[in-house]
C-alpha positions as CSV (number, residue, x, y, z in Angstrom):
1,M,43.3,-4.7,-38.2
2,F,41.0,-7.7,-38.8
3,N,39.7,-6.2,-42.1
4,Q,43.2,-5.5,-43.3
5,N,44.2,-9.1,-42.7
6,V,41.1,-10.4,-44.4
7,T,41.7,-8.1,-47.4
8,A,45.4,-9.1,-47.6
9,L,44.5,-12.8,-47.5
10,Y,41.8,-12.3,-50.1
11,F,44.1,-10.4,-52.5
12,G,46.9,-12.8,-51.8
13,K,44.7,-15.7,-52.8
14,L,43.5,-13.8,-55.8
15,N,47.0,-13.2,-56.9
16,N,47.9,-16.8,-56.4
17,D,44.8,-17.8,-58.4
18,K,45.8,-15.3,-61.1
19,E,49.3,-16.7,-61.3
20,Q,48.0,-20.2,-61.6
21,L,45.6,-19.1,-64.4
22,I,48.4,-17.5,-66.3
23,T,50.4,-20.7,-66.0
24,N,47.4,-22.7,-67.3
25,I,47.1,-20.3,-70.3
26,Q,50.8,-20.7,-71.0
27,T,50.4,-24.5,-70.9
28,L,47.4,-24.4,-73.2
29,K,49.5,-22.2,-75.6
30,E,52.2,-24.9,-75.6
31,K,49.5,-27.6,-76.3
32,M,48.3,-25.7,-79.3
33,V,51.8,-25.5,-80.7
34,K,52.3,-29.2,-80.1
35,L,49.0,-29.8,-81.9
36,G,50.4,-28.1,-84.9
37,Y,49.7,-24.4,-84.6
38,N,52.4,-21.9,-85.5
39,P,53.3,-19.9,-82.4
40,G,52.3,-16.7,-84.4
41,E,48.9,-18.2,-84.9
42,V,48.5,-18.8,-81.2
43,D,49.5,-15.2,-80.5
44,Y,47.0,-14.0,-83.1
45,L,44.3,-16.1,-81.5
46,L,45.1,-14.7,-78.1
47,A,44.9,-11.2,-79.5
48,R,41.5,-12.0,-80.8
49,Y,40.5,-13.0,-77.3
50,G,41.7,-9.7,-76.0
51,I,45.2,-10.4,-74.9
52,N,47.1,-7.5,-76.5
53,S,49.2,-6.8,-73.4
54,K,50.9,-8.7,-70.8
55,M,48.7,-11.3,-69.1
56,E,49.8,-10.0,-65.7
57,E,48.1,-6.7,-66.4
58,L,44.7,-8.3,-67.1
59,D,41.9,-8.9,-64.6
60,Y,41.4,-12.4,-63.2
61,E,37.9,-12.5,-64.8
62,V,39.3,-11.7,-68.3
63,L,41.9,-14.3,-67.9
64,K,39.3,-16.9,-66.9
65,I,37.3,-16.1,-70.0
66,V,40.4,-16.4,-72.2
67,E,41.3,-19.7,-70.6
68,K,37.8,-21.0,-71.4
69,K,38.0,-19.8,-75.0
70,I,41.4,-21.5,-75.5
71,V,40.1,-24.8,-74.1
72,E,37.1,-24.6,-76.4
73,H,39.4,-23.9,-79.4
74,L,41.7,-26.8,-78.5
75,N,38.7,-29.1,-78.1
76,F,37.4,-28.1,-81.5
77,A,40.9,-28.6,-83.1
78,R,41.1,-32.0,-81.6
79,Q,37.7,-32.9,-82.9
80,C,38.7,-31.8,-86.4
81,M,41.9,-33.9,-86.2
82,N,39.8,-36.9,-85.2
83,I,37.5,-36.5,-88.2
84,R,40.3,-37.2,-90.7
């Protein structure tokens, strides 16, 4: 019984973390569009990072990597805009 409760708590937390991560990625996508990217460009970029399916179907670890890559891309784009 104890192990079942611990497992349920762990996976519940993991699901909450995954949901938060998906929300973060959606917010980053919106920031990219506000920065001037076409929504199709954002989708293409995500496909390059491995999101060809629904984010809910991806592992937490994959989503974490994608989030990091998008943040890096946004930071690079902001630096380029500041150069002008």
